[in-house]
CHARMM internal coordinates of N, CA and C (Angstrom, degrees):
IC EDIT
DIST 1 N 1 CA 1.4411
DIST 1 CA 1 C 1.5305
ANGL 1 N 1 CA 1 C 111.38
DIST 1 C 2 N 1.3293
ANGL 1 CA 1 C 2 N 118.15
DIHE 1 N 1 CA 1 C 2 N -24.04
DIST 2 N 2 CA 1.4608
ANGL 1 C 2 N 2 CA 119.88
DIHE 1 CA 1 C 2 N 2 CA -178.68
DIST 2 CA 2 C 1.5231
ANGL 2 N 2 CA 2 C 111.26
DIHE 1 C 2 N 2 CA 2 C -60.27
DIST 2 C 3 N 1.3349
ANGL 2 CA 2 C 3 N 117.17
DIHE 2 N 2 CA 2 C 3 N -43.01
DIST 3 N 3 CA 1.4647
ANGL 2 C 3 N 3 CA 120.34
DIHE 2 CA 2 C 3 N 3 CA -179.22
DIST 3 CA 3 C 1.5247
ANGL 3 N 3 CA 3 C 110.27
DIHE 2 C 3 N 3 CA 3 C -64.36
DIST 3 C 4 N 1.3211
ANGL 3 CA 3 C 4 N 115.93
DIHE 3 N 3 CA 3 C 4 N -39.70
DIST 4 N 4 CA 1.4583
ANGL 3 C 4 N 4 CA 120.30
DIHE 3 CA 3 C 4 N 4 CA 178.01
DIST 4 CA 4 C 1.5252
ANGL 4 N 4 CA 4 C 110.80
DIHE 3 C 4 N 4 CA 4 C -64.33
DIST 4 C 5 N 1.3212
ANGL 4 CA 4 C 5 N 116.75
DIHE 4 N 4 CA 4 C 5 N -44.14
DIST 5 N 5 CA 1.4617
ANGL 4 C 5 N 5 CA 121.21
DIHE 4 CA 4 C 5 N 5 CA 178.88
DIST 5 CA 5 C 1.5270
ANGL 5 N 5 CA 5 C 110.34
DIHE 4 C 5 N 5 CA 5 C -62.08
DIST 5 C 6 N 1.3334
ANGL 5 CA 5 C 6 N 116.97
DIHE 5 N 5 CA 5 C 6 N -43.37
DIST 6 N 6 CA 1.4601
ANGL 5 C 6 N 6 CA 121.18
DIHE 5 CA 5 C 6 N 6 CA -179.86
DIST 6 CA 6 C 1.5300
ANGL 6 N 6 CA 6 C 110.78
DIHE 5 C 6 N 6 CA 6 C -62.57
DIST 6 C 7 N 1.3279
ANGL 6 CA 6 C 7 N 116.75
DIHE 6 N 6 CA 6 C 7 N -44.05
DIST 7 N 7 CA 1.4651
ANGL 6 C 7 N 7 CA 120.63
DIHE 6 CA 6 C 7 N 7 CA 178.17
DIST 7 CA 7 C 1.5250
ANGL 7 N 7 CA 7 C 110.47
DIHE 6 C 7 N 7 CA 7 C -62.58
DIST 7 C 8 N 1.3154
ANGL 7 CA 7 C 8 N 116.68
DIHE 7 N 7 CA 7 C 8 N -42.81
DIST 8 N 8 CA 1.4682
ANGL 7 C 8 N 8 CA 121.79
DIHE 7 CA 7 C 8 N 8 CA 178.54
DIST 8 CA 8 C 1.5293
ANGL 8 N 8 CA 8 C 110.37
DIHE 7 C 8 N 8 CA 8 C -63.60
DIST 8 C 9 N 1.2935
ANGL 8 CA 8 C 9 N 116.37
DIHE 8 N 8 CA 8 C 9 N -44.60
DIST 9 N 9 CA 1.4690
ANGL 8 C 9 N 9 CA 122.34
DIHE 8 CA 8 C 9 N 9 CA -177.77
DIST 9 CA 9 C 1.5242
ANGL 9 N 9 CA 9 C 111.83
DIHE 8 C 9 N 9 CA 9 C -61.27
DIST 9 C 10 N 1.3354
ANGL 9 CA 9 C 10 N 116.75
DIHE 9 N 9 CA 9 C 10 N -34.10
DIST 10 N 10 CA 1.4576
ANGL 9 C 10 N 10 CA 120.96
DIHE 9 CA 9 C 10 N 10 CA -177.69
DIST 10 CA 10 C 1.5301
ANGL 10 N 10 CA 10 C 112.90
DIHE 9 C 10 N 10 CA 10 C -97.43
DIST 10 C 11 N 1.3235
ANGL 10 CA 10 C 11 N 116.49
DIHE 10 N 10 CA 10 C 11 N 9.58
DIST 11 N 11 CA 1.4586
ANGL 10 C 11 N 11 CA 121.10
DIHE 10 CA 10 C 11 N 11 CA 172.25
DIST 11 CA 11 C 1.5136
ANGL 11 N 11 CA 11 C 115.94
DIHE 10 C 11 N 11 CA 11 C 73.92
DIST 11 C 12 N 1.3329
ANGL 11 CA 11 C 12 N 117.82
DIHE 11 N 11 CA 11 C 12 N 26.88
DIST 12 N 12 CA 1.4632
ANGL 11 C 12 N 12 CA 119.90
DIHE 11 CA 11 C 12 N 12 CA 178.48
DIST 12 CA 12 C 1.5259
ANGL 12 N 12 CA 12 C 110.09
DIHE 11 C 12 N 12 CA 12 C -73.86
DIST 12 C 13 N 1.3149
ANGL 12 CA 12 C 13 N 116.14
DIHE 12 N 12 CA 12 C 13 N 146.18
DIST 13 N 13 CA 1.4613
ANGL 12 C 13 N 13 CA 120.49
DIHE 12 CA 12 C 13 N 13 CA 177.78
DIST 13 CA 13 C 1.5191
ANGL 13 N 13 CA 13 C 111.57
DIHE 12 C 13 N 13 CA 13 C -74.28
DIST 13 C 14 N 1.3339
ANGL 13 CA 13 C 14 N 116.43
DIHE 13 N 13 CA 13 C 14 N -35.36
DIST 14 N 14 CA 1.4581
ANGL 13 C 14 N 14 CA 120.28
DIHE 13 CA 13 C 14 N 14 CA -175.97
DIST 14 CA 14 C 1.5226
ANGL 14 N 14 CA 14 C 110.60
DIHE 13 C 14 N 14 CA 14 C -149.07
DIST 14 C 15 N 1.3190
ANGL 14 CA 14 C 15 N 114.07
DIHE 14 N 14 CA 14 C 15 N 157.59
DIST 15 N 15 CA 1.4614
ANGL 14 C 15 N 15 CA 123.10
DIHE 14 CA 14 C 15 N 15 CA 176.06
DIST 15 CA 15 C 1.5238
ANGL 15 N 15 CA 15 C 106.73
DIHE 14 C 15 N 15 CA 15 C -125.44
DIST 15 C 16 N 1.3152
ANGL 15 CA 15 C 16 N 117.11
DIHE 15 N 15 CA 15 C 16 N 121.17
DIST 16 N 16 CA 1.4592
ANGL 15 C 16 N 16 CA 122.11
DIHE 15 CA 15 C 16 N 16 CA 179.71
DIST 16 CA 16 C 1.5186
ANGL 16 N 16 CA 16 C 108.54
DIHE 15 C 16 N 16 CA 16 C -93.35
DIST 16 C 17 N 1.3301
ANGL 16 CA 16 C 17 N 116.75
DIHE 16 N 16 CA 16 C 17 N 127.37
DIST 17 N 17 CA 1.4594
ANGL 16 C 17 N 17 CA 120.92
DIHE 16 CA 16 C 17 N 17 CA -177.17
DIST 17 CA 17 C 1.5250
ANGL 17 N 17 CA 17 C 110.75
DIHE 16 C 17 N 17 CA 17 C -140.12
DIST 17 C 18 N 1.3231
ANGL 17 CA 17 C 18 N 115.38
DIHE 17 N 17 CA 17 C 18 N 152.07
DIST 18 N 18 CA 1.4621
ANGL 17 C 18 N 18 CA 121.25
DIHE 17 CA 17 C 18 N 18 CA 172.34
DIST 18 CA 18 C 1.5217
ANGL 18 N 18 CA 18 C 111.05
DIHE 17 C 18 N 18 CA 18 C -94.78
DIST 18 C 19 N 1.3162
ANGL 18 CA 18 C 19 N 116.41
DIHE 18 N 18 CA 18 C 19 N -7.28
DIST 19 N 19 CA 1.4613
ANGL 18 C 19 N 19 CA 122.35
DIHE 18 CA 18 C 19 N 19 CA 179.98
DIST 19 CA 19 C 1.5242
ANGL 19 N 19 CA 19 C 109.43
DIHE 18 C 19 N 19 CA 19 C -69.90
DIST 19 C 20 N 1.3108
ANGL 19 CA 19 C 20 N 117.32
DIHE 19 N 19 CA 19 C 20 N 130.96
DIST 20 N 20 CA 1.4646
ANGL 19 C 20 N 20 CA 120.65
DIHE 19 CA 19 C 20 N 20 CA -179.68
DIST 20 CA 20 C 1.5221
ANGL 20 N 20 CA 20 C 112.59
DIHE 19 C 20 N 20 CA 20 C -84.35
DIST 20 C 21 N 1.3217
ANGL 20 CA 20 C 21 N 116.65
DIHE 20 N 20 CA 20 C 21 N -25.52
DIST 21 N 21 CA 1.4631
ANGL 20 C 21 N 21 CA 120.14
DIHE 20 CA 20 C 21 N 21 CA -176.23
DIST 21 CA 21 C 1.5250
ANGL 21 N 21 CA 21 C 112.90
DIHE 20 C 21 N 21 CA 21 C -82.76
DIST 21 C 22 N 1.3221
ANGL 21 CA 21 C 22 N 117.94
DIHE 21 N 21 CA 21 C 22 N -32.97
DIST 22 N 22 CA 1.4600
ANGL 21 C 22 N 22 CA 121.42
DIHE 21 CA 21 C 22 N 22 CA -173.81
DIST 22 CA 22 C 1.5281
ANGL 22 N 22 CA 22 C 113.49
DIHE 21 C 22 N 22 CA 22 C -59.54
DIST 22 C 23 N 1.3424
ANGL 22 CA 22 C 23 N 120.64
DIHE 22 N 22 CA 22 C 23 N -46.71
DIST 23 N 23 CA 1.4695
ANGL 22 C 23 N 23 CA 118.87
DIHE 22 CA 22 C 23 N 23 CA 178.46
DIST 23 CA 23 C 1.5306
ANGL 23 N 23 CA 23 C 112.75
DIHE 22 C 23 N 23 CA 23 C -59.58
DIST 23 C 24 N 1.3237
ANGL 23 CA 23 C 24 N 117.15
DIHE 23 N 23 CA 23 C 24 N -38.46
DIST 24 N 24 CA 1.4732
ANGL 23 C 24 N 24 CA 120.05
DIHE 23 CA 23 C 24 N 24 CA 178.36
DIST 24 CA 24 C 1.5178
ANGL 24 N 24 CA 24 C 111.06
DIHE 23 C 24 N 24 CA 24 C -67.70
DIST 24 C 25 N 1.3337
ANGL 24 CA 24 C 25 N 116.38
DIHE 24 N 24 CA 24 C 25 N -40.86
DIST 25 N 25 CA 1.4590
ANGL 24 C 25 N 25 CA 120.97
DIHE 24 CA 24 C 25 N 25 CA 179.99
DIST 25 CA 25 C 1.5247
ANGL 25 N 25 CA 25 C 111.06
DIHE 24 C 25 N 25 CA 25 C -63.38
DIST 25 C 26 N 1.3146
ANGL 25 CA 25 C 26 N 117.17
DIHE 25 N 25 CA 25 C 26 N -44.87
DIST 26 N 26 CA 1.4634
ANGL 25 C 26 N 26 CA 120.58
DIHE 25 CA 25 C 26 N 26 CA 179.09
DIST 26 CA 26 C 1.5287
ANGL 26 N 26 CA 26 C 110.11
DIHE 25 C 26 N 26 CA 26 C -63.88
DIST 26 C 27 N 1.3140
ANGL 26 CA 26 C 27 N 117.41
DIHE 26 N 26 CA 26 C 27 N -40.87
DIST 27 N 27 CA 1.4660
ANGL 26 C 27 N 27 CA 120.80
DIHE 26 CA 26 C 27 N 27 CA 176.55
DIST 27 CA 27 C 1.5121
ANGL 27 N 27 CA 27 C 112.09
DIHE 26 C 27 N 27 CA 27 C -61.63
DIST 27 C 28 N 1.3153
ANGL 27 CA 27 C 28 N 116.20
DIHE 27 N 27 CA 27 C 28 N -40.22
DIST 28 N 28 CA 1.4688
ANGL 27 C 28 N 28 CA 120.73
DIHE 27 CA 27 C 28 N 28 CA 178.74
DIST 28 CA 28 C 1.5264
ANGL 28 N 28 CA 28 C 110.75
DIHE 27 C 28 N 28 CA 28 C -66.23
DIST 28 C 29 N 1.3099
ANGL 28 CA 28 C 29 N 117.24
DIHE 28 N 28 CA 28 C 29 N -41.80
DIST 29 N 29 CA 1.4685
ANGL 28 C 29 N 29 CA 121.14
DIHE 28 CA 28 C 29 N 29 CA 178.88
DIST 29 CA 29 C 1.5275
ANGL 29 N 29 CA 29 C 110.24
DIHE 28 C 29 N 29 CA 29 C -64.61
DIST 29 C 30 N 1.3419
ANGL 29 CA 29 C 30 N 117.15
DIHE 29 N 29 CA 29 C 30 N -41.19
DIST 30 N 30 CA 1.4632
ANGL 29 C 30 N 30 CA 121.22
DIHE 29 CA 29 C 30 N 30 CA 179.01
DIST 30 CA 30 C 1.5260
ANGL 30 N 30 CA 30 C 111.71
DIHE 29 C 30 N 30 CA 30 C -60.36
DIST 30 C 31 N 1.3248
ANGL 30 CA 30 C 31 N 116.20
DIHE 30 N 30 CA 30 C 31 N -39.41
DIST 31 N 31 CA 1.4625
ANGL 30 C 31 N 31 CA 121.20
DIHE 30 CA 30 C 31 N 31 CA -173.63
DIST 31 CA 31 C 1.5175
ANGL 31 N 31 CA 31 C 114.03
DIHE 30 C 31 N 31 CA 31 C -95.10
DIST 31 C 32 N 1.3136
ANGL 31 CA 31 C 32 N 117.88
DIHE 31 N 31 CA 31 C 32 N 7.03
DIST 32 N 32 CA 1.4627
ANGL 31 C 32 N 32 CA 120.10
DIHE 31 CA 31 C 32 N 32 CA -178.17
DIST 32 CA 32 C 1.5243
ANGL 32 N 32 CA 32 C 109.75
DIHE 31 C 32 N 32 CA 32 C -62.71
DIST 32 C 33 N 1.3187
ANGL 32 CA 32 C 33 N 115.42
DIHE 32 N 32 CA 32 C 33 N 134.42
DIST 33 N 33 CA 1.4626
ANGL 32 C 33 N 33 CA 121.82
DIHE 32 CA 32 C 33 N 33 CA -173.79
DIST 33 CA 33 C 1.5251
ANGL 33 N 33 CA 33 C 112.90
DIHE 32 C 33 N 33 CA 33 C -75.67
DIST 33 C 34 N 1.3147
ANGL 33 CA 33 C 34 N 118.20
DIHE 33 N 33 CA 33 C 34 N -31.35
DIST 34 N 34 CA 1.4638
ANGL 33 C 34 N 34 CA 121.11
DIHE 33 CA 33 C 34 N 34 CA -173.31
DIST 34 CA 34 C 1.5265
ANGL 34 N 34 CA 34 C 111.92
DIHE 33 C 34 N 34 CA 34 C -63.93
DIST 34 C 35 N 1.3074
ANGL 34 CA 34 C 35 N 116.55
DIHE 34 N 34 CA 34 C 35 N -44.62
DIST 35 N 35 CA 1.4577
ANGL 34 C 35 N 35 CA 120.62
DIHE 34 CA 34 C 35 N 35 CA -176.66
DIST 35 CA 35 C 1.5207
ANGL 35 N 35 CA 35 C 108.90
DIHE 34 C 35 N 35 CA 35 C -148.60
DIST 35 C 36 N 1.3117
ANGL 35 CA 35 C 36 N 115.94
DIHE 35 N 35 CA 35 C 36 N 123.49
DIST 36 N 36 CA 1.4563
ANGL 35 C 36 N 36 CA 119.28
DIHE 35 CA 35 C 36 N 36 CA -178.79
DIST 36 CA 36 C 1.5278
ANGL 36 N 36 CA 36 C 110.08
DIHE 35 C 36 N 36 CA 36 C -75.53
DIST 36 C 37 N 1.3048
ANGL 36 CA 36 C 37 N 115.91
DIHE 36 N 36 CA 36 C 37 N 127.61
DIST 37 N 37 CA 1.4600
ANGL 36 C 37 N 37 CA 121.82
DIHE 36 CA 36 C 37 N 37 CA 178.77
DIST 37 CA 37 C 1.5235
ANGL 37 N 37 CA 37 C 107.45
DIHE 36 C 37 N 37 CA 37 C -115.56
DIST 37 C 38 N 1.3139
ANGL 37 CA 37 C 38 N 115.92
DIHE 37 N 37 CA 37 C 38 N 123.99
DIST 38 N 38 CA 1.4537
ANGL 37 C 38 N 38 CA 121.22
DIHE 37 CA 37 C 38 N 38 CA -178.08
DIST 38 CA 38 C 1.5287
ANGL 38 N 38 CA 38 C 109.67
DIHE 37 C 38 N 38 CA 38 C -88.25
DIST 38 C 39 N 1.3261
ANGL 38 CA 38 C 39 N 116.00
DIHE 38 N 38 CA 38 C 39 N 104.30
DIST 39 N 39 CA 1.4667
ANGL 38 C 39 N 39 CA 121.63
DIHE 38 CA 38 C 39 N 39 CA 177.00
DIST 39 CA 39 C 1.5245
ANGL 39 N 39 CA 39 C 106.91
DIHE 38 C 39 N 39 CA 39 C -112.03
DIST 39 C 40 N 1.3172
ANGL 39 CA 39 C 40 N 116.58
DIHE 39 N 39 CA 39 C 40 N 112.29
DIST 40 N 40 CA 1.4627
ANGL 39 C 40 N 40 CA 121.01
DIHE 39 CA 39 C 40 N 40 CA -176.92
DIST 40 CA 40 C 1.5277
ANGL 40 N 40 CA 40 C 112.66
DIHE 39 C 40 N 40 CA 40 C -90.88
DIST 40 C 41 N 1.3110
ANGL 40 CA 40 C 41 N 117.87
DIHE 40 N 40 CA 40 C 41 N -24.12
DIST 41 N 41 CA 1.4638
ANGL 40 C 41 N 41 CA 121.43
DIHE 40 CA 40 C 41 N 41 CA -179.81
DIST 41 CA 41 C 1.5226
ANGL 41 N 41 CA 41 C 109.29
DIHE 40 C 41 N 41 CA 41 C -76.11
DIST 41 C 42 N 1.3165
ANGL 41 CA 41 C 42 N 116.37
DIHE 41 N 41 CA 41 C 42 N 125.05
DIST 42 N 42 CA 1.4598
ANGL 41 C 42 N 42 CA 120.40
DIHE 41 CA 41 C 42 N 42 CA 178.01
DIST 42 CA 42 C 1.5249
ANGL 42 N 42 CA 42 C 109.33
DIHE 41 C 42 N 42 CA 42 C -84.96
DIST 42 C 43 N 1.3167
ANGL 42 CA 42 C 43 N 116.27
DIHE 42 N 42 CA 42 C 43 N 138.08
DIST 43 N 43 CA 1.4612
ANGL 42 C 43 N 43 CA 121.67
DIHE 42 CA 42 C 43 N 43 CA 177.53
DIST 43 CA 43 C 1.5221
ANGL 43 N 43 CA 43 C 106.83
DIHE 42 C 43 N 43 CA 43 C -102.73
DIST 43 C 44 N 1.3239
ANGL 43 CA 43 C 44 N 115.78
DIHE 43 N 43 CA 43 C 44 N 115.69
DIST 44 N 44 CA 1.4574
ANGL 43 C 44 N 44 CA 121.71
DIHE 43 CA 43 C 44 N 44 CA -174.25
DIST 44 CA 44 C 1.5198
ANGL 44 N 44 CA 44 C 111.56
DIHE 43 C 44 N 44 CA 44 C -120.66
DIST 44 C 45 N 1.3193
ANGL 44 CA 44 C 45 N 114.30
DIHE 44 N 44 CA 44 C 45 N 145.84
DIST 45 N 45 CA 1.4540
ANGL 44 C 45 N 45 CA 120.61
DIHE 44 CA 44 C 45 N 45 CA 169.16
DIST 45 CA 45 C 1.5332
ANGL 45 N 45 CA 45 C 107.05
DIHE 44 C 45 N 45 CA 45 C -93.70
DIST 45 C 46 N 1.3369
ANGL 45 CA 45 C 46 N 118.57
DIHE 45 N 45 CA 45 C 46 N 161.56
DIST 46 N 46 CA 1.4661
ANGL 45 C 46 N 46 CA 120.31
DIHE 45 CA 45 C 46 N 46 CA -175.93
DIST 46 CA 46 C 1.5344
ANGL 46 N 46 CA 46 C 114.60
DIHE 45 C 46 N 46 CA 46 C -52.12
DIST 46 C 47 N 1.3258
ANGL 46 CA 46 C 47 N 118.29
DIHE 46 N 46 CA 46 C 47 N -42.30
DIST 47 N 47 CA 1.4679
ANGL 46 C 47 N 47 CA 119.46
DIHE 46 CA 46 C 47 N 47 CA 179.69
DIST 47 CA 47 C 1.5224
ANGL 47 N 47 CA 47 C 111.90
DIHE 46 C 47 N 47 CA 47 C -66.86
DIST 47 C 48 N 1.3354
ANGL 47 CA 47 C 48 N 117.26
DIHE 47 N 47 CA 47 C 48 N -34.15
DIST 48 N 48 CA 1.4664
ANGL 47 C 48 N 48 CA 120.55
DIHE 47 CA 47 C 48 N 48 CA 175.72
DIST 48 CA 48 C 1.5275
ANGL 48 N 48 CA 48 C 110.20
DIHE 47 C 48 N 48 CA 48 C -62.76
DIST 48 C 49 N 1.3264
ANGL 48 CA 48 C 49 N 116.22
DIHE 48 N 48 CA 48 C 49 N -42.66
DIST 49 N 49 CA 1.4624
ANGL 48 C 49 N 49 CA 120.72
DIHE 48 CA 48 C 49 N 49 CA 178.78
DIST 49 CA 49 C 1.5296
ANGL 49 N 49 CA 49 C 110.79
DIHE 48 C 49 N 49 CA 49 C -62.60
DIST 49 C 50 N 1.3238
ANGL 49 CA 49 C 50 N 116.94
DIHE 49 N 49 CA 49 C 50 N -44.36
DIST 50 N 50 CA 1.4655
ANGL 49 C 50 N 50 CA 120.06
DIHE 49 CA 49 C 50 N 50 CA 179.03
DIST 50 CA 50 C 1.5209
ANGL 50 N 50 CA 50 C 111.16
DIHE 49 C 50 N 50 CA 50 C -60.71
DIST 50 C 51 N 1.3378
ANGL 50 CA 50 C 51 N 117.24
DIHE 50 N 50 CA 50 C 51 N -41.47
DIST 51 N 51 CA 1.4696
ANGL 50 C 51 N 51 CA 120.56
DIHE 50 CA 50 C 51 N 51 CA 177.78
DIST 51 CA 51 C 1.5291
ANGL 51 N 51 CA 51 C 110.75
DIHE 50 C 51 N 51 CA 51 C -61.69
DIST 51 C 52 N 1.3299
ANGL 51 CA 51 C 52 N 116.38
DIHE 51 N 51 CA 51 C 52 N -41.88
DIST 52 N 52 CA 1.4712
ANGL 51 C 52 N 52 CA 120.59
DIHE 51 CA 51 C 52 N 52 CA 178.50
DIST 52 CA 52 C 1.5219
ANGL 52 N 52 CA 52 C 111.43
DIHE 51 C 52 N 52 CA 52 C -63.03
DIST 52 C 53 N 1.3211
ANGL 52 CA 52 C 53 N 116.37
DIHE 52 N 52 CA 52 C 53 N -30.96
DIST 53 N 53 CA 1.4622
ANGL 52 C 53 N 53 CA 121.31
DIHE 52 CA 52 C 53 N 53 CA 178.93
DIST 53 CA 53 C 1.5266
ANGL 53 N 53 CA 53 C 112.31
DIHE 52 C 53 N 53 CA 53 C -83.88
DIST 53 C 54 N 1.3369
ANGL 53 CA 53 C 54 N 116.68
DIHE 53 N 53 CA 53 C 54 N -0.18
DIST 54 N 54 CA 1.4542
ANGL 53 C 54 N 54 CA 121.04
DIHE 53 CA 53 C 54 N 54 CA 177.82
DIST 54 CA 54 C 1.5131
ANGL 54 N 54 CA 54 C 114.31
DIHE 53 C 54 N 54 CA 54 C 86.77
DIST 54 C 55 N 1.3126
ANGL 54 CA 54 C 55 N 117.45
DIHE 54 N 54 CA 54 C 55 N 15.81
DIST 55 N 55 CA 1.4641
ANGL 54 C 55 N 55 CA 121.62
DIHE 54 CA 54 C 55 N 55 CA 178.98
DIST 55 CA 55 C 1.5229
ANGL 55 N 55 CA 55 C 107.61
DIHE 54 C 55 N 55 CA 55 C -99.83
DIST 55 C 56 N 1.3321
ANGL 55 CA 55 C 56 N 115.90
DIHE 55 N 55 CA 55 C 56 N 104.60
DIST 56 N 56 CA 1.4619
ANGL 55 C 56 N 56 CA 119.48
DIHE 55 CA 55 C 56 N 56 CA -175.68
DIST 56 CA 56 C 1.5228
ANGL 56 N 56 CA 56 C 113.12
DIHE 55 C 56 N 56 CA 56 C -94.21
DIST 56 C 57 N 1.3226
ANGL 56 CA 56 C 57 N 116.95
DIHE 56 N 56 CA 56 C 57 N -19.02
DIST 57 N 57 CA 1.4616
ANGL 56 C 57 N 57 CA 120.59
DIHE 56 CA 56 C 57 N 57 CA -177.85
DIST 57 CA 57 C 1.5337
ANGL 57 N 57 CA 57 C 109.35
DIHE 56 C 57 N 57 CA 57 C -130.20
DIST 57 C 58 N 1.3541
ANGL 57 CA 57 C 58 N 117.45
DIHE 57 N 57 CA 57 C 58 N 80.43
DIST 58 N 58 CA 1.4715
ANGL 57 C 58 N 58 CA 119.30
DIHE 57 CA 57 C 58 N 58 CA -177.39
DIST 58 CA 58 C 1.5235
ANGL 58 N 58 CA 58 C 112.04
DIHE 57 C 58 N 58 CA 58 C -69.70
DIST 58 C 59 N 1.3192
ANGL 58 CA 58 C 59 N 115.42
DIHE 58 N 58 CA 58 C 59 N 154.45
DIST 59 N 59 CA 1.4650
ANGL 58 C 59 N 59 CA 121.08
DIHE 58 CA 58 C 59 N 59 CA 176.32
DIST 59 CA 59 C 1.5226
ANGL 59 N 59 CA 59 C 109.51
DIHE 58 C 59 N 59 CA 59 C -64.47
DIST 59 C 60 N 1.3123
ANGL 59 CA 59 C 60 N 116.46
DIHE 59 N 59 CA 59 C 60 N 144.46
DIST 60 N 60 CA 1.4597
ANGL 59 C 60 N 60 CA 120.15
DIHE 59 CA 59 C 60 N 60 CA 175.39
DIST 60 CA 60 C 1.5249
ANGL 60 N 60 CA 60 C 109.01
DIHE 59 C 60 N 60 CA 60 C -81.56
DIST 60 C 61 N 1.3082
ANGL 60 CA 60 C 61 N 115.43
DIHE 60 N 60 CA 60 C 61 N 148.66
DIST 61 N 61 CA 1.4596
ANGL 60 C 61 N 61 CA 120.67
DIHE 60 CA 60 C 61 N 61 CA 178.80
DIST 61 CA 61 C 1.5205
ANGL 61 N 61 CA 61 C 109.73
DIHE 60 C 61 N 61 CA 61 C -94.15
DIST 61 C 62 N 1.3284
ANGL 61 CA 61 C 62 N 117.96
DIHE 61 N 61 CA 61 C 62 N 133.17
DIST 62 N 62 CA 1.4689
ANGL 61 C 62 N 62 CA 120.34
DIHE 61 CA 61 C 62 N 62 CA 179.12
DIST 62 CA 62 C 1.5321
ANGL 62 N 62 CA 62 C 110.55
DIHE 61 C 62 N 62 CA 62 C -79.56
DIST 62 C 63 N 1.3210
ANGL 62 CA 62 C 63 N 115.79
DIHE 62 N 62 CA 62 C 63 N 73.12
DIST 63 N 63 CA 1.4651
ANGL 62 C 63 N 63 CA 121.34
DIHE 62 CA 62 C 63 N 63 CA -177.95
DIST 63 CA 63 C 1.5226
ANGL 63 N 63 CA 63 C 108.93
DIHE 62 C 63 N 63 CA 63 C -119.16
DIST 63 C 64 N 1.3198
ANGL 63 CA 63 C 64 N 115.50
DIHE 63 N 63 CA 63 C 64 N 134.16
DIST 64 N 64 CA 1.4624
ANGL 63 C 64 N 64 CA 121.14
DIHE 63 CA 63 C 64 N 64 CA 177.10
DIST 64 CA 64 C 1.5190
ANGL 64 N 64 CA 64 C 109.34
DIHE 63 C 64 N 64 CA 64 C -101.23
DIST 64 C 65 N 1.3075
ANGL 64 CA 64 C 65 N 116.48
DIHE 64 N 64 CA 64 C 65 N 135.39
DIST 65 N 65 CA 1.4641
ANGL 64 C 65 N 65 CA 121.70
DIHE 64 CA 64 C 65 N 65 CA 179.42
DIST 65 CA 65 C 1.5292
ANGL 65 N 65 CA 65 C 109.87
DIHE 64 C 65 N 65 CA 65 C -64.87
DIST 65 C 66 N 1.3271
ANGL 65 CA 65 C 66 N 116.22
DIHE 65 N 65 CA 65 C 66 N 136.69
DIST 66 N 66 CA 1.4536
ANGL 65 C 66 N 66 CA 121.63
DIHE 65 CA 65 C 66 N 66 CA 177.20
DIST 66 CA 66 C 1.5220
ANGL 66 N 66 CA 66 C 114.86
DIHE 65 C 66 N 66 CA 66 C 85.01
DIST 66 C 67 N 1.3162
ANGL 66 CA 66 C 67 N 117.12
DIHE 66 N 66 CA 66 C 67 N -3.10
DIST 67 N 67 CA 1.4654
ANGL 66 C 67 N 67 CA 120.54
DIHE 66 CA 66 C 67 N 67 CA -179.87
DIST 67 CA 67 C 1.5248
ANGL 67 N 67 CA 67 C 109.30
DIHE 66 C 67 N 67 CA 67 C -98.17
DIST 67 C 68 N 1.3327
ANGL 67 CA 67 C 68 N 117.19
DIHE 67 N 67 CA 67 C 68 N 139.16
DIST 68 N 68 CA 1.4598
ANGL 67 C 68 N 68 CA 122.32
DIHE 67 CA 67 C 68 N 68 CA 177.56
DIST 68 CA 68 C 1.5191
ANGL 68 N 68 CA 68 C 109.10
DIHE 67 C 68 N 68 CA 68 C -90.63
DIST 68 C 69 N 1.3117
ANGL 68 CA 68 C 69 N 116.34
DIHE 68 N 68 CA 68 C 69 N 131.12
DIST 69 N 69 CA 1.4584
ANGL 68 C 69 N 69 CA 121.88
DIHE 68 CA 68 C 69 N 69 CA 178.24
DIST 69 CA 69 C 1.5200
ANGL 69 N 69 CA 69 C 109.16
DIHE 68 C 69 N 69 CA 69 C -111.21
DIST 69 C 70 N 1.3149
ANGL 69 CA 69 C 70 N 116.34
DIHE 69 N 69 CA 69 C 70 N 117.85
DIST 70 N 70 CA 1.4505
ANGL 69 C 70 N 70 CA 121.57
DIHE 69 CA 69 C 70 N 70 CA 178.56
DIST 70 CA 70 C 1.5276
ANGL 70 N 70 CA 70 C 108.32
DIHE 69 C 70 N 70 CA 70 C -83.07
DIST 70 C 71 N 1.3069
ANGL 70 CA 70 C 71 N 116.80
DIHE 70 N 70 CA 70 C 71 N 133.09
DIST 71 N 71 CA 1.4624
ANGL 70 C 71 N 71 CA 120.50
DIHE 70 CA 70 C 71 N 71 CA -177.67
DIST 71 CA 71 C 1.5168
ANGL 71 N 71 CA 71 C 113.34
DIHE 70 C 71 N 71 CA 71 C -83.63
DIST 71 C 72 N 1.3155
ANGL 71 CA 71 C 72 N 117.41
DIHE 71 N 71 CA 71 C 72 N -8.73
DIST 72 N 72 CA 1.4612
ANGL 71 C 72 N 72 CA 119.71
DIHE 71 CA 71 C 72 N 72 CA -175.88
DIST 72 CA 72 C 1.4917
ANGL 72 N 72 CA 72 C 112.16
DIHE 71 C 72 N 72 CA 72 C -113.96
END
COOR INIT
IC SEED 1 N 1 CA 1 C
IC BUILD
């Protein structure tokens, strides 16, 4: 939630994350019945961002499970 709060505090439109739980958690907090919390920053996963950009069929990545890829 800290990253979401920081993005909200600095007025970002969206926060891109690889975390699967964070978007659900933010959605749950937004919809909590006890007290309405106004969260304007959207928390998106990469595929959500691609859909928003109109990319419905992204390229697949040639990555093998269990293999280490050195970036350098």
